[in-house]
C-alpha positions as CSV (number, residue, x, y, z in Angstrom):
1,M,0.0,0.0,0.0
2,T,1.5,3.4,-1.0
3,T,1.7,6.3,1.5
4,T,-1.0,8.2,-0.4
5,T,-3.4,5.3,-0.4
6,A,-2.8,4.7,3.3
7,L,-3.4,8.3,4.1
8,T,-6.6,8.3,2.1
9,T,-7.9,5.2,3.8
10,T,-7.1,6.6,7.3
11,L,-8.9,9.9,6.6
12,A,-11.9,8.2,5.1
13,W,-12.4,5.8,7.9
14,G,-15.0,6.2,10.6
15,P,-18.5,7.7,10.8
16,L,-17.8,10.4,8.2
17,D,-18.3,8.2,5.2
18,S,-21.1,6.1,6.8
19,A,-23.1,9.1,8.0
20,G,-24.4,9.7,4.5
21,P,-26.4,12.5,2.9
22,A,-29.4,12.0,5.2
23,T,-27.3,13.1,8.2
24,V,-26.1,16.1,6.2
25,W,-29.7,17.1,5.5
26,A,-30.8,16.7,9.1
27,V,-27.9,18.8,10.4
28,V,-28.0,21.5,7.8
29,L,-31.8,22.1,8.0
30,T,-31.9,22.1,11.8
31,F,-28.9,24.4,12.2
32,I,-30.0,26.8,9.4
33,F,-33.4,27.3,11.0
34,L,-32.0,27.7,14.5
35,E,-29.4,30.2,13.3
36,C,-32.0,32.4,11.6
37,A,-34.7,32.1,14.2
38,F,-33.2,32.2,17.7
39,I,-30.5,33.9,19.8
40,V,-28.5,30.6,20.0
41,G,-28.0,31.0,16.2
42,L,-25.7,33.9,16.9
43,F,-23.1,31.4,18.0
44,L,-23.5,28.7,15.4
45,P,-21.2,28.4,12.4
46,G,-23.8,28.7,9.7
47,D,-21.5,29.8,6.8
48,S,-19.0,27.1,7.5
49,L,-21.8,24.5,7.9
50,L,-23.1,25.2,4.4
51,V,-19.6,25.0,2.9
52,A,-18.9,21.8,4.8
53,A,-22.2,20.2,3.7
54,G,-21.3,20.9,0.1
55,V,-17.9,19.3,0.6
56,V,-19.3,16.2,2.2
57,L,-22.0,15.8,-0.4
58,A,-19.3,16.1,-3.1
59,Q,-17.5,13.2,-1.4
60,H,-20.6,11.1,-2.0
61,G,-21.2,12.4,-5.5
62,H,-24.7,13.7,-4.8
63,E,-25.0,16.8,-7.1
64,R,-28.8,16.6,-7.5
65,G,-29.1,16.1,-3.8
66,A,-26.9,19.1,-3.1
67,W,-29.1,21.4,-5.3
68,T,-32.3,19.9,-3.7
69,L,-30.8,20.5,-0.2
70,A,-30.0,24.1,-1.2
71,F,-33.7,24.7,-2.2
72,V,-35.1,23.2,1.0
73,A,-32.5,25.1,3.1
74,V,-33.6,28.3,1.5
75,V,-37.1,27.6,2.6
76,L,-35.9,26.9,6.2
77,A,-33.8,30.0,6.2
78,V,-36.8,32.1,5.2
79,A,-39.0,30.4,7.8
80,G,-36.3,30.9,10.4
81,N,-36.0,34.6,9.8
82,Q,-39.8,35.0,9.9
83,A,-39.8,33.3,13.3
84,G,-37.1,35.7,14.5
85,Y,-39.2,38.6,13.2
86,L,-42.2,37.4,15.2
87,V,-40.0,36.9,18.3
88,G,-38.8,40.5,18.0
89,R,-42.3,41.8,17.3
90,Y,-43.8,40.3,20.4
91,T,-40.8,40.4,22.9
92,G,-38.7,43.3,21.7
93,T,-34.9,43.3,21.8
94,R,-34.2,43.8,25.5
95,I,-32.8,40.3,25.9
96,L,-30.1,41.0,23.3
97,A,-28.1,43.4,25.4
98,R,-26.2,41.8,28.3
99,K,-23.8,43.4,30.7
100,D,-20.2,42.6,29.8
101,G,-21.4,40.3,27.0
102,K,-18.9,39.5,24.3
103,M,-21.6,39.3,21.5
104,L,-24.8,40.1,23.2
105,N,-24.1,43.7,24.3
106,R,-25.4,47.2,23.9
107,A,-22.8,48.1,21.4
108,N,-23.6,45.3,19.0
109,L,-27.4,45.8,19.5
110,E,-27.1,49.5,18.8
111,R,-24.8,48.9,15.8
112,A,-27.3,46.4,14.3
113,G,-30.1,48.8,14.9
114,R,-28.3,51.6,13.1
115,F,-27.5,49.2,10.2
116,L,-31.2,48.5,9.7
117,D,-32.1,52.2,10.1
118,R,-29.6,53.2,7.4
119,W,-30.2,50.5,4.8
120,G,-33.8,49.4,5.4
121,F,-34.9,46.7,3.0
122,W,-31.3,46.0,1.8
123,S,-30.1,45.5,5.3
124,I,-32.1,42.3,5.6
125,V,-30.6,41.0,2.3
126,V,-27.0,41.9,3.2
127,A,-27.4,40.7,6.8
128,R,-27.3,37.1,5.5
129,W,-23.6,37.5,4.9
130,I,-22.8,39.0,8.3
131,P,-22.8,36.3,10.9
132,W,-23.9,38.2,14.1
133,I,-26.2,40.6,12.3
134,R,-27.8,37.6,10.5
135,T,-29.4,36.5,13.7
136,L,-30.1,40.0,15.3
137,A,-31.6,41.7,12.2
138,P,-34.9,39.7,12.0
139,M,-35.6,40.3,15.7
140,I,-34.8,44.0,15.4
141,A,-36.9,44.3,12.3
142,G,-39.8,42.8,14.1
143,A,-39.3,45.0,17.2
144,V,-39.4,48.2,15.1
145,R,-42.4,46.9,13.2
146,M,-40.8,46.8,9.7
147,D,-43.5,46.1,7.2
148,N,-43.9,42.3,7.1
149,R,-44.3,42.1,3.3
150,K,-41.1,44.0,2.7
151,F,-39.3,42.0,5.3
152,L,-40.5,38.7,3.7
153,L,-39.3,39.8,0.3
154,A,-35.9,40.9,1.6
155,N,-35.7,37.8,3.7
156,T,-36.4,35.6,0.6
157,V,-33.9,37.4,-1.6
158,G,-31.2,37.2,1.0
159,A,-31.8,33.5,1.5
160,V,-31.8,32.7,-2.2
161,L,-28.4,34.5,-2.6
162,W,-26.8,33.1,0.6
163,V,-27.6,29.4,0.9
164,P,-27.0,28.0,-2.6
165,T,-23.8,30.2,-3.0
166,L,-22.0,28.7,0.0
167,L,-23.3,25.2,-0.4
168,M,-22.2,25.0,-4.0
169,I,-18.9,26.6,-3.3
170,G,-18.3,23.7,-1.0
171,Y,-19.6,21.1,-3.5
172,Y,-17.9,22.3,-6.7
173,G,-14.8,23.4,-4.8
174,A,-14.4,19.9,-3.5
175,G,-15.0,18.6,-7.0
176,L,-11.9,20.4,-8.2
177,L,-9.9,18.1,-5.9
178,D,-11.0,14.9,-7.6
179,S,-7.6,14.4,-9.2
180,V,-6.1,14.5,-5.7
181,P,-8.2,12.0,-3.7
182,W,-6.4,12.3,-0.4
183,L,-6.6,16.1,-0.4
184,K,-10.3,15.9,-1.2
185,T,-10.8,13.6,1.8
186,A,-8.7,15.8,4.0
187,A,-10.9,18.8,3.0
188,V,-14.0,16.8,4.1
189,V,-12.4,15.9,7.4
190,A,-11.2,19.5,8.0
191,S,-14.7,20.9,7.1
192,V,-16.5,18.6,9.4
193,A,-14.0,19.1,12.3
194,F,-14.2,22.9,12.0
195,F,-18.0,22.7,12.1
196,V,-18.1,20.3,15.1
197,L,-15.6,22.3,17.1
198,G,-17.2,25.6,16.1
199,T,-20.6,24.3,17.2
200,G,-19.3,23.1,20.6
201,F,-17.5,26.4,21.2
202,G,-20.6,28.4,20.1
203,V,-22.9,26.5,22.5
204,W,-20.4,27.2,25.3
205,R,-20.3,30.9,24.5
206,Y,-24.1,31.1,24.3
207,R,-24.4,29.7,27.8
208,Q,-21.9,32.1,29.1
209,E,-23.6,35.1,27.5
210,M,-27.1,34.1,28.7
211,R,-25.8,33.9,32.3
212,R,-25.0,37.6,32.2
213,P,-27.7,40.0,33.5
214,I,-29.6,42.1,31.0
215,D,-28.2,45.6,30.4
216,D,-31.1,47.9,31.3
217,T,-29.1,51.0,30.2
218,A,-29.0,49.9,26.5
219,E,-30.8,52.0,24.0
220,L,-33.3,49.7,22.4
221,P,-33.9,50.1,18.6
222,E,-37.7,50.0,19.1
223,N,-37.6,52.8,21.6
224,R,-35.3,55.0,19.6
225,V,-37.3,54.6,16.4
226,G,-40.6,54.8,18.3
227,A,-39.6,58.2,19.7
228,N,-39.4,59.6,16.2
229,A,-42.5,57.9,14.7
230,A,-45.9,59.6,14.5
231,P,-48.7,57.6,16.0
232,A,-51.5,56.4,13.8
233,D,-54.6,54.2,14.1
234,G,-54.5,50.4,14.4
235,D,-51.3,48.4,14.1
236,A,-49.5,51.2,12.3
237,D,-49.2,53.1,15.6
238,R,-46.7,50.5,16.8
239,P,-43.2,52.0,17.6
240,G,-41.0,52.5,14.6
241,E,-43.2,51.2,11.7
242,A,-43.1,54.5,9.7
243,E,-39.3,54.7,9.7
244,S,-38.5,51.0,9.4
245,D,-40.6,50.6,6.3
246,R,-38.0,52.4,4.2
């Protein structure tokens, strides 16, 4: 057995090859929804997950399955952001600012709020590519009563641009390594290892952040926008709807 063959066999051994596309589907769809819908998603490696999924599917030669997964993941990403929007609409953003938080702090909350104020519709599209804003943006949009139809459109456009791009970068990027089998397998192992370690570290950081008390001195986006919005009848009199519809 040559050195290259031995290395390839060693790297391919274990649950990685036997996990199969079904496991990839389950992990990707679960994590994409969580990252887009809830605070815990702020600490999950969504970008690297999509790339890693593409690399693993390339190892199994499932091109059609990769495109199908991309379509279903887009649906889950849209649903996740809509869930985050509803969470923000009915609970506000107070829980997003923690005293001495590394990620959940008043500075990041205020920065994300200003980002939405400045870019409006396009902030939701671009937020897909900015890990920490990707999770905060839907909640802030809901809290400031951004028009739901505009949010849904921006949410969908962002998901369509984000999910297939990263998934296919992983899939076709791994395909370029077909002529070097051991390097392709090494890329699979590295992608999965990075995802697993990143998830473990993210969950630990989430628990650390949520143990910190809420920072009651933080300026909440819904309060700042609401102070400048003119009241109207019905649901339109909710804080911030007039300005956040831009």
